FIKOLDO-410209 format. One line per 8 residues: for each residue x, y, z of N, C-alpha, C. Coordinates in steps of 0.02 Angstrom, whole numbers. Layout:
<rs>
X Y Z X Y Z X Y Z; ... $
</rs>
This chain:
<rs>
11404 -2941 9716 11471 -2972 9718 11522 -2922 9743; 11567 -2947 9786 11622 -2907 9812 11688 -2933 9784; 11732 -2887 9763 11797 -2907 9737 11851 -2870 9775; 11909 -2903 9781 11966 -2874 9816 12030 -2902 9787; 12087 -2877 9812 12152 -2900 9789 12195 -2918 9850; 12228 -2976 9846 12273 -2997 9898 12339 -3018 9867; 12391 -3018 9908 12455 -3045 9887 12462 -3117 9913; 12485 -3163 9870 12496 -3231 9893 12567 -3237 9921 $
12588 -3298 9938 12653 -3309 9969 12711 -3288 9925; 12699 -3286 9859 12752 -3266 9813 12747 -3193 9794; 12705 -3155 9831 12695 -3083 9820 12663 -3069 9752; 12624 -3117 9728 12587 -3109 9665 12516 -3086 9681; 12490 -3038 9642 12422 -3014 9652 12372 -3069 9634; 12324 -3080 9678 12268 -3124 9664 12203 -3085 9672; 12159 -3092 9624 12093 -3061 9629 12047 -3110 9664; 12011 -3085 9714 11966 -3126 9754 11896 -3099 9747 $
11848 -3144 9740 11778 -3124 9734 11734 -3167 9778; 11680 -3137 9801 11630 -3175 9840 11562 -3147 9827; 11513 -3191 9827 11444 -3170 9814 11398 -3206 9864; 11408 -3188 9928 11369 -3220 9980 11400 -3284 10008; 11455 -3307 9976 11488 -3367 9999 11560 -3354 10019; 11600 -3406 10018 11670 -3400 10037 11709 -3363 9984; 11753 -3317 10002 11795 -3283 9952 11840 -3333 9916; 11843 -3325 9849 11884 -3371 9809 11924 -3332 9757 $
11980 -3361 9738 12022 -3330 9687 11987 -3335 9619; 11990 -3281 9580 11961 -3281 9513 12013 -3308 9465; 11996 -3360 9429 12043 -3393 9384 12068 -3346 9330; 12133 -3345 9319 12162 -3309 9263 12158 -3233 9267; 12143 -3206 9326 12137 -3133 9333 12202 -3105 9361; 12235 -3062 9324 12299 -3033 9346 12288 -2977 9397; 12232 -2941 9390 12216 -2885 9435 12144 -2864 9422; 12116 -2826 9468 12049 -2798 9456 12052 -2748 9399 $
12107 -2712 9394 12116 -2664 9338 12113 -2700 9270; 12149 -2754 9263 12149 -2790 9199 12081 -2820 9184; 12046 -2844 9237 11978 -2870 9227 11931 -2815 9203; 11937 -2756 9233 11893 -2700 9214 11905 -2680 9142; 11968 -2676 9121 11981 -2658 9051 11957 -2712 9004; 11964 -2775 9023 11940 -2829 8981 11864 -2825 8973; 11830 -2810 9028 11757 -2803 9025 11737 -2744 8980; 11774 -2689 8985 11759 -2631 8943 11771 -2646 8869 $
11825 -2681 8854 11843 -2694 8784 11798 -2746 8752; 11770 -2791 8792 11728 -2844 8764 11654 -2830 8770; 11637 -2775 8805 11566 -2759 8815 11531 -2808 8861; 11570 -2838 8906 11543 -2887 8954 11536 -2855 9022; 11483 -2871 9058 11477 -2847 9126 11531 -2878 9169; 11557 -2840 9216 11614 -2864 9256 11595 -2926 9297; 11537 -2925 9326 11515 -2983 9365 11510 -3045 9319; 11481 -3036 9260 11475 -3092 9213 11543 -3117 9191 $
11590 -3072 9180 11657 -3091 9160 11691 -3133 9214; 11684 -3112 9276 11714 -3148 9332 11683 -3218 9337; 11618 -3222 9331 11585 -3287 9336 11605 -3333 9279; 11616 -3304 9221 11637 -3343 9163 11708 -3371 9173; 11751 -3333 9204 11819 -3357 9217 11820 -3412 9268; 11774 -3410 9315 11770 -3462 9366 11814 -3448 9426; 11808 -3493 9475 11841 -3481 9539 11885 -3539 9559; 11940 -3521 9593 11987 -3571 9617 11982 -3580 9691 $
12039 -3585 9724 12040 -3600 9795 12012 -3543 9837; 11989 -3561 9896 11962 -3513 9942 12017 -3471 9975; 11998 -3412 9999 12045 -3366 10031 12015 -3343 10097; 12056 -3341 10149 12035 -3314 10213 12053 -3239 10213; 12005 -3197 10194 12019 -3126 10187 12037 -3094 10254; 12005 -3115 10307 12019 -3084 10372 12090 -3101 10394; 12113 -3161 10380 12182 -3179 10396 12230 -3139 10354; 12215 -3131 10290 12258 -3092 10246 12261 -3019 10269 $
12205 -2994 10294 12202 -2926 10321 12250 -2919 10381; 12246 -2967 10426 12289 -2964 10486 12363 -2969 10468; 12378 -3005 10414 12448 -3014 10394 12474 -2957 10349; 12431 -2909 10334 12452 -2854 10291 12456 -2872 10217; 12418 -2922 10196 12420 -2946 10126 12363 -2919 10084; 12318 -2881 10115 12263 -2851 10076 12290 -2788 10041; 12278 -2784 9976 12300 -2727 9937 12242 -2678 9929; 12256 -2621 9899 12201 -2580 9873 12160 -2624 9826 $
12094 -2616 9824 12053 -2660 9782 12061 -2646 9707; 12093 -2591 9689 12113 -2578 9620 12174 -2532 9623; 12219 -2543 9576 12278 -2501 9574 12299 -2494 9500; 12348 -2451 9489 12376 -2440 9422 12451 -2449 9427; 12481 -2479 9377 12554 -2490 9378 12592 -2425 9384; 12565 -2371 9357 12595 -2304 9363 12550 -2263 9409; 12570 -2250 9471 12526 -2214 9518 12502 -2146 9492; 12539 -2116 9446 12519 -2051 9420 12454 -2056 9379 $
12434 -2116 9361 12374 -2126 9322 12315 -2151 9364; 12321 -2144 9430 12265 -2156 9475 12250 -2089 9509; 12188 -2067 9504 12168 -2001 9528 12122 -2007 9589; 12139 -1972 9642 12098 -1968 9702 12063 -1900 9703; 11997 -1901 9700 11959 -1839 9699 11896 -1848 9741; 11860 -1794 9752 11800 -1799 9792 11755 -1740 9785; 11698 -1745 9816 11649 -1692 9814 11617 -1686 9883; 11602 -1624 9903 11575 -1612 9970 11508 -1578 9968 $
11479 -1570 10027 11413 -1539 10035 11359 -1575 9995; 11365 -1641 9993 11319 -1683 9953 11270 -1721 9996; 11282 -1723 10062 11240 -1764 10106 11197 -1721 10151; 11137 -1743 10163 11091 -1707 10207 11122 -1702 10276; 11129 -1642 10300 11162 -1631 10364 11234 -1608 10358; 11265 -1618 10299 11335 -1599 10292 11345 -1524 10294; 11296 -1487 10271 11303 -1414 10270 11307 -1386 10340; 11267 -1413 10387 11268 -1386 10455 11336 -1398 10488 $
11366 -1457 10474 11432 -1471 10502 11484 -1423 10473; 11482 -1413 10408 11530 -1368 10376 11516 -1295 10395; 11452 -1278 10400 11433 -1208 10414 11459 -1187 10483; 11459 -1233 10530 11483 -1216 10597 11558 -1204 10598; 11593 -1227 10545 11665 -1220 10542 11686 -1153 10512; 11648 -1128 10465 11667 -1063 10435 11605 -1025 10413; 11577 -990 10462 11516 -951 10452 11534 -879 10434; 11498 -850 10387 11511 -781 10367 11447 -748 10345 $
11447 -683 10340 11388 -647 10317 11376 -657 10243; 11313 -662 10224 11297 -666 10153 11311 -599 10119; 11321 -601 10054 11340 -541 10017 11283 -490 10014; 11220 -513 10017 11165 -467 10012 11120 -470 10073; 11092 -414 10092 11044 -411 10147 11076 -426 10214; 11036 -442 10263 11059 -456 10331 11059 -530 10346; 11039 -571 10298 11036 -643 10310 11105 -671 10322; 11112 -713 10373 11175 -746 10386 11175 -814 10352 $
11224 -823 10308 11232 -888 10276 11303 -892 10249; 11335 -948 10259 11403 -958 10233 11399 -978 10160; 11455 -973 10126 11458 -998 10057 11442 -1073 10055; 11461 -1109 10108 11446 -1180 10111 11371 -1192 10112; 11334 -1152 10151 11262 -1161 10154 11230 -1144 10088; 11255 -1094 10054 11228 -1077 9988 11239 -1135 9939; 11300 -1164 9941 11315 -1219 9896 11270 -1279 9911; 11259 -1292 9976 11216 -1348 9995 11145 -1337 9971 $
11120 -1276 9977 11052 -1261 9953 11047 -1270 9878; 11100 -1253 9842 11099 -1264 9770 11092 -1337 9753; 11125 -1380 9793 11119 -1452 9782 11049 -1477 9798; 11020 -1452 9853 10952 -1472 9870 10903 -1455 9815; 10913 -1398 9784 10866 -1374 9733 10879 -1402 9664; 10943 -1420 9650 10958 -1441 9582 11006 -1498 9574; 11018 -1537 9627 11066 -1591 9624 11039 -1657 9600; 10973 -1662 9595 10941 -1724 9572 10891 -1708 9516 $
10916 -1686 9459 10870 -1668 9405 10835 -1729 9376; 10775 -1719 9352 10736 -1774 9323 10745 -1776 9248; 10727 -1832 9218 10726 -1838 9146 10793 -1834 9112; 10846 -1855 9146 10912 -1857 9115 10944 -1789 9107; 10917 -1738 9139 10946 -1671 9133 11009 -1665 9176; 11049 -1614 9161 11109 -1601 9199 11092 -1556 9258; 11115 -1576 9318 11100 -1538 9377 11156 -1489 9395; 11146 -1454 9449 11195 -1405 9472 11260 -1441 9489 $
11316 -1407 9476 11380 -1439 9491 11396 -1433 9566; 11427 -1484 9594 11441 -1484 9666 11509 -1453 9681; 11521 -1443 9746 11590 -1430 9767 11633 -1489 9745; 11694 -1475 9724 11739 -1528 9699 11809 -1515 9725; 11847 -1567 9738 11916 -1557 9760 11960 -1615 9736; 12025 -1600 9735 12076 -1648 9715 12116 -1668 9776; 12129 -1732 9784 12167 -1756 9841 12238 -1778 9823; 12248 -1801 9763 12314 -1824 9743 12309 -1882 9695 $
12367 -1912 9680 12368 -1970 9636 12380 -2033 9676; 12397 -2087 9641 12405 -2151 9674 12458 -2154 9727; 12506 -2107 9726 12557 -2105 9778 12527 -2087 9846; 12467 -2058 9846 12433 -2037 9908 12383 -2089 9933; 12374 -2143 9895 12324 -2193 9913 12354 -2243 9963; 12316 -2257 10015 12338 -2302 10068 12293 -2364 10069; 12324 -2422 10069 12286 -2484 10068 12253 -2498 10135; 12202 -2540 10137 12173 -2562 10200 12227 -2591 10245 $
12228 -2570 10308 12279 -2593 10354 12341 -2551 10353; 12348 -2507 10303 12406 -2463 10298 12399 -2403 10344; 12449 -2360 10342 12452 -2303 10387 12440 -2238 10351; 12392 -2199 10375 12380 -2132 10351 12430 -2085 10385; 12464 -2045 10345 12516 -2001 10371 12493 -1929 10367; 12493 -1896 10424 12474 -1825 10427 12538 -1783 10426; 12544 -1736 10379 12605 -1696 10375 12616 -1654 10437; 12679 -1638 10451 12696 -1601 10511 12663 -1532 10513 $
12650 -1503 10456 12621 -1436 10454 12545 -1436 10461; 12514 -1495 10465 12441 -1500 10469 12415 -1475 10536; 12355 -1448 10535 12322 -1428 10597 12279 -1482 10626; 12262 -1532 10586 12216 -1584 10608 12226 -1645 10564; 12208 -1703 10590 12212 -1766 10552 12146 -1803 10563; 12096 -1784 10525 12029 -1810 10538 12003 -1856 10484; 11964 -1906 10505 11933 -1952 10459 11871 -1922 10426; 11854 -1948 10368 11789 -1934 10336 11764 -2000 10306 $
11714 -2031 10336 11689 -2095 10311 11644 -2085 10250; 11664 -2112 10194 11629 -2098 10131 11623 -2161 10089; 11578 -2158 10041 11575 -2207 9987 11610 -2176 9927; 11651 -2216 9894 11687 -2193 9835 11667 -2235 9774; 11662 -2202 9717 11652 -2237 9654 11720 -2253 9625; 11727 -2313 9596 11789 -2335 9564 11777 -2338 9488; 11821 -2307 9449 11811 -2301 9377 11876 -2316 9339; 11868 -2343 9280 11923 -2347 9232 11900 -2313 9168 $
11948 -2287 9131 11933 -2253 9068 11951 -2299 9010; 11902 -2311 8967 11912 -2356 8911 11958 -2328 8858; 11973 -2369 8809 12021 -2350 8756 11998 -2290 8716; 11933 -2278 8713 11906 -2222 8675 11888 -2162 8719; 11909 -2164 8783 11894 -2108 8828 11828 -2115 8865; 11794 -2171 8858 11730 -2183 8892 11742 -2203 8965; 11714 -2166 9014 11720 -2188 9083 11676 -2249 9098; 11703 -2297 9133 11665 -2356 9154 11669 -2361 9230 $
11611 -2370 9262 11610 -2379 9334 11622 -2453 9350; 11673 -2465 9391 11688 -2533 9414 11640 -2552 9470; 11631 -2506 9518 11587 -2519 9574 11598 -2466 9628; 11581 -2484 9689 11584 -2438 9746 11622 -2469 9804; 11654 -2427 9844 11693 -2452 9900 11691 -2403 9958; 11710 -2426 10017 11719 -2383 10074 11782 -2341 10064; 11781 -2280 10091 11841 -2239 10087 11846 -2195 10150; 11908 -2177 10166 11922 -2129 10219 11954 -2069 10185 $
11913 -2017 10175 11936 -1956 10141 11968 -1912 10194; 12026 -1933 10215 12066 -1904 10268 12081 -1830 10253; 12065 -1785 10301 12069 -1713 10288 12093 -1675 10348; 12110 -1611 10337 12133 -1566 10389 12080 -1513 10401; 12037 -1524 10450 11980 -1481 10461 11998 -1415 10495; 12053 -1414 10532 12075 -1352 10564 12098 -1302 10510; 12137 -1327 10462 12158 -1283 10408 12099 -1257 10368; 12051 -1301 10354 11992 -1281 10316 11952 -1228 10353 $
11950 -1233 10419 11910 -1187 10459 11937 -1116 10458; 12002 -1109 10446 12032 -1042 10445 11998 -998 10392; 11986 -1028 10334 11953 -993 10279 11934 -1045 10227; 11875 -1040 10200 11852 -1092 10153 11896 -1095 10090; 11934 -1041 10077 11979 -1043 10020 12040 -1088 10033; 12047 -1111 10095 12099 -1160 10112 12076 -1232 10102; 12016 -1241 10076 11990 -1308 10065 12039 -1350 10024; 12067 -1321 9971 12113 -1359 9928 12173 -1383 9968 $
12201 -1340 10010 12258 -1361 10052 12238 -1417 10100; 12178 -1411 10128 12157 -1459 10179 12146 -1529 10151; 12135 -1534 10085 12119 -1598 10054 12179 -1635 10026; 12236 -1601 10018 12295 -1634 9990 12328 -1677 10044; 12298 -1735 10054 12318 -1782 10105 12309 -1853 10079; 12334 -1901 10118 12321 -1971 10102 12245 -1984 10099; 12227 -2038 10067 12159 -2064 10070 12164 -2140 10067; 12120 -2174 10103 12118 -2247 10102 12052 -2269 10072 $
12053 -2327 10039 11990 -2354 10013 11995 -2430 10009; 11937 -2462 10010 11933 -2534 10011 11903 -2559 10076; 11915 -2622 10095 11955 -2672 10061 11921 -2702 9999; 11855 -2699 9993 11820 -2734 9939 11779 -2684 9898; 11770 -2701 9835 11729 -2661 9790 11662 -2697 9780; 11608 -2661 9791 11541 -2687 9779 11523 -2676 9706; 11513 -2730 9668 11493 -2723 9599 11418 -2711 9594; 11397 -2678 9541 11326 -2665 9532 11305 -2597 9559 $
11240 -2589 9572 11213 -2525 9592 11230 -2510 9666; 11233 -2445 9680 11242 -2423 9749 11176 -2429 9786; 11176 -2460 9846 11113 -2462 9884 11086 -2391 9896; 11021 -2385 9894 10988 -2320 9901 10999 -2291 9971; 11001 -2333 10021 11005 -2310 10091 11059 -2350 10126; 11114 -2318 10143 11171 -2351 10174 11180 -2325 10244; 11185 -2369 10292 11200 -2349 10361 11262 -2387 10383; 11314 -2350 10400 11376 -2380 10424 11396 -2350 10490 $
11457 -2368 10511 11483 -2344 10575 11555 -2320 10564; 11570 -2263 10592 11637 -2235 10591 11662 -2231 10663; 11723 -2253 10675 11749 -2250 10744 11824 -2237 10745; 11847 -2213 10802 11918 -2204 10814 11936 -2246 10875; 11988 -2287 10867 12013 -2329 10921 12078 -2299 10947; 12085 -2297 11013 12146 -2273 11044 12167 -2323 11098; 12228 -2349 11090 12254 -2398 11138 12207 -2458 11144; 12176 -2477 11088 12133 -2536 11086 12062 -2526 11108 $
12046 -2465 11132 11978 -2451 11155 11945 -2400 11109; 11879 -2400 11106 11843 -2353 11064 11842 -2284 11096; 11874 -2236 11062 11875 -2167 11085 11812 -2130 11064; 11789 -2144 11002 11731 -2109 10974 11701 -2154 10921; 11635 -2154 10916 11603 -2188 10860 11535 -2155 10847; 11515 -2159 10784 11453 -2127 10764 11429 -2158 10698; 11364 -2167 10691 11338 -2193 10627 11347 -2141 10572; 11355 -2164 10511 11354 -2119 10453 11305 -2147 10402 $
11274 -2102 10366 11225 -2120 10315 11251 -2100 10247; 11237 -2141 10197 11253 -2124 10128 11202 -2157 10083; 11215 -2157 10018 11165 -2178 9969 11121 -2120 9951; 11090 -2123 9892 11053 -2065 9866 10994 -2044 9911; 10968 -2091 9951 10913 -2072 9996 10936 -2021 10048; 11001 -2017 10059 11029 -1972 10109 11072 -1918 10079; 11064 -1907 10013 11107 -1860 9977 11066 -1806 9942; 11096 -1748 9932 11064 -1694 9895 11082 -1695 9821 $
11127 -1739 9801 11146 -1748 9731 11136 -1822 9712; 11121 -1834 9650 11120 -1903 9625 11191 -1923 9607; 11205 -1988 9609 11270 -2013 9589 11283 -1995 9516; 11233 -2000 9474 11240 -1983 9403 11262 -1911 9394; 11234 -1866 9433 11252 -1795 9428 11324 -1783 9450; 11344 -1816 9504 11413 -1809 9528 11463 -1837 9477; 11445 -1893 9447 11489 -1923 9396 11495 -1877 9335; 11439 -1850 9313 11442 -1806 9254 11489 -1747 9266 $
11483 -1715 9324 11522 -1655 9336 11596 -1670 9351; 11613 -1732 9361 11684 -1751 9365 11710 -1767 9295; 11675 -1809 9260 11701 -1834 9196 11686 -1787 9137; 11653 -1731 9149 11644 -1683 9095 11711 -1652 9074; 11761 -1657 9116 11826 -1629 9100 11867 -1681 9061; 11892 -1660 9003 11930 -1706 8960 11992 -1734 8994; 12021 -1696 9040 12080 -1720 9076 12065 -1783 9116; 12002 -1793 9134 11983 -1852 9173 11954 -1908 9129 $
11964 -1903 9064 11941 -1956 9018 12000 -1981 8976; 12057 -1989 9009 12117 -2013 8974 12119 -2089 8975; 12123 -2122 8917 12120 -2195 8914 12168 -2229 8963; 12141 -2278 8998 12181 -2318 9044 12186 -2293 9115; 12164 -2231 9127 12169 -2203 9194 12118 -2235 9242; 12135 -2232 9306 12090 -2255 9359 12070 -2194 9401; 12006 -2191 9419 11980 -2137 9461 11947 -2166 9523; 11964 -2137 9580 11930 -2152 9643 11898 -2086 9665 $
11832 -2082 9658 11796 -2020 9670 11751 -2027 9731; 11765 -1988 9783 11730 -1993 9847 11670 -1947 9849; 11614 -1972 9874 11550 -1938 9867 11529 -1895 9926; 11570 -1890 9978 11553 -1845 10033 11523 -1880 10093; 11517 -1841 10148 11491 -1868 10210 11459 -1812 10251; 11422 -1831 10302 11395 -1783 10349 11418 -1798 10420; 11465 -1845 10427 11487 -1868 10493 11562 -1857 10502; 11581 -1818 10552 11651 -1804 10566 11662 -1806 10641 $
11715 -1838 10663 11732 -1835 10734 11753 -1765 10754; 11781 -1728 10707 11803 -1659 10720 11744 -1616 10742; 11686 -1627 10711 11627 -1588 10728 11604 -1601 10800; 11627 -1658 10829 11611 -1675 10899 11668 -1656 10946; 11716 -1619 10921 11771 -1596 10963 11825 -1647 10976; 11829 -1698 10934 11879 -1751 10942 11940 -1735 10900; 11998 -1743 10928 12061 -1733 10892 12100 -1798 10892; 12109 -1827 10833 12147 -1890 10828 12221 -1875 10840 $
12257 -1927 10864 12328 -1917 10876 12367 -1978 10853; 12432 -1971 10853 12477 -2023 10830 12461 -2090 10863; 12455 -2142 10822 12441 -2209 10848 12368 -2228 10849; 12322 -2180 10840 12251 -2196 10836 12237 -2238 10775; 12181 -2273 10776 12159 -2314 10720 12089 -2292 10699; 12081 -2279 10634 12015 -2263 10606 11984 -2327 10580; 11919 -2336 10592 11883 -2394 10567 11816 -2372 10538; 11803 -2392 10477 11741 -2374 10441 11711 -2438 10415 $
11647 -2448 10430 11615 -2510 10406 11543 -2497 10386; 11520 -2537 10339 11450 -2538 10318 11438 -2608 10290; 11386 -2643 10312 11377 -2714 10296 11380 -2731 10222; 11353 -2689 10179 11351 -2705 10107 11420 -2708 10075; 11470 -2680 10109 11536 -2672 10078 11588 -2721 10105; 11566 -2771 10142 11612 -2823 10164 11653 -2803 10223; 11718 -2817 10220 11762 -2803 10276 11767 -2728 10291; 11779 -2710 10353 11787 -2639 10369 11853 -2611 10342 $
11854 -2546 10332 11915 -2511 10313 11949 -2488 10377; 12011 -2511 10388 12045 -2497 10451 12115 -2470 10436; 12132 -2412 10465 12197 -2381 10453 12223 -2346 10515; 12287 -2355 10529 12319 -2320 10583 12338 -2249 10562; 12356 -2209 10611 12375 -2139 10599 12446 -2127 10625; 12486 -2093 10583 12553 -2073 10604 12563 -2000 10587; 12591 -1963 10635 12607 -1893 10624 12678 -1888 10596; 12684 -1857 10538 12749 -1851 10504 12794 -1801 10540 $
12858 -1815 10539 12907 -1768 10564 12918 -1712 10513; 12937 -1652 10535 12948 -1598 10487 12999 -1616 10433; 12983 -1594 10372 13026 -1608 10315 13051 -1541 10287; 13116 -1536 10278 13144 -1474 10250 13131 -1472 10175; 13100 -1419 10152 13084 -1411 10081 13116 -1346 10057; 13157 -1351 10005 13189 -1293 9976 13195 -1303 9901; 13181 -1252 9864 13186 -1256 9791 13256 -1232 9770; 13289 -1270 9728 13355 -1253 9703 13351 -1231 9630 $
13383 -1177 9614 13385 -1155 9545 13432 -1198 9505; 13416 -1211 9443 13459 -1250 9399 13507 -1205 9360 $
</rs>
């Protein structure tokens, strides 16, 4: 089942669901967030809860997309309580892309290996532990809160000081935190983990700076398990024509970490188990246009699609004008 959120003619949020058929409004659902909390509080599966509520009129999601009425598939009334985070070097092939960006000598011997390659090897050796054991922790980064989240069809803004404005096609897990601090997974969605690869390439210690950018996710959330093997397409459109496109792979069959391991190492921190919070946690990629020498520019459109996730995630790009920043003493 796929779920999404649209605005109706009165600017009221409507939850829409589809399960192989026509998208329909979910009766009595104020938002995906409220549905998720209701499911957590009642111990009901989200899909079962939606089916129990029943369905109303049909919705033309593609028309709503064109009209700018598609919202983020989950949101929080207070954007400070929605967290955008991610993890890297999790996909087979991702280390080679990153390694080419910042290669350095290893600390011991004459072997050449970057810190990125070492981290990737750690994941290969210990990212999928058996028997419920805890695996090696992955690279982790923070992108921002809900103020940085961009809805499908919205515009990703690259700050004037950025060196690059590059897409990263990823699968993201969507989570809500229950009243007792228990994390609950709502489902999975497409995401564009928009990043600054030029800044990151200067020095891997600039990774944190390079990630503090917008991120887009949606349009629909896939309920249930993540497919083992996902093949999608990432592309950049310029002036209506395809400038660049390349397949991307995800799912655990193409990853060096299990989803369970990535989730554990995010939610092990008490700060990320605050009741009522929403988390959008991006699982990484091995496909970047930057690695192929492509530089996106103002007015380009990013498009990410994978059949299991419904409609494609599509966002335009705008380069921000310089902003004067000065701290004033009180």
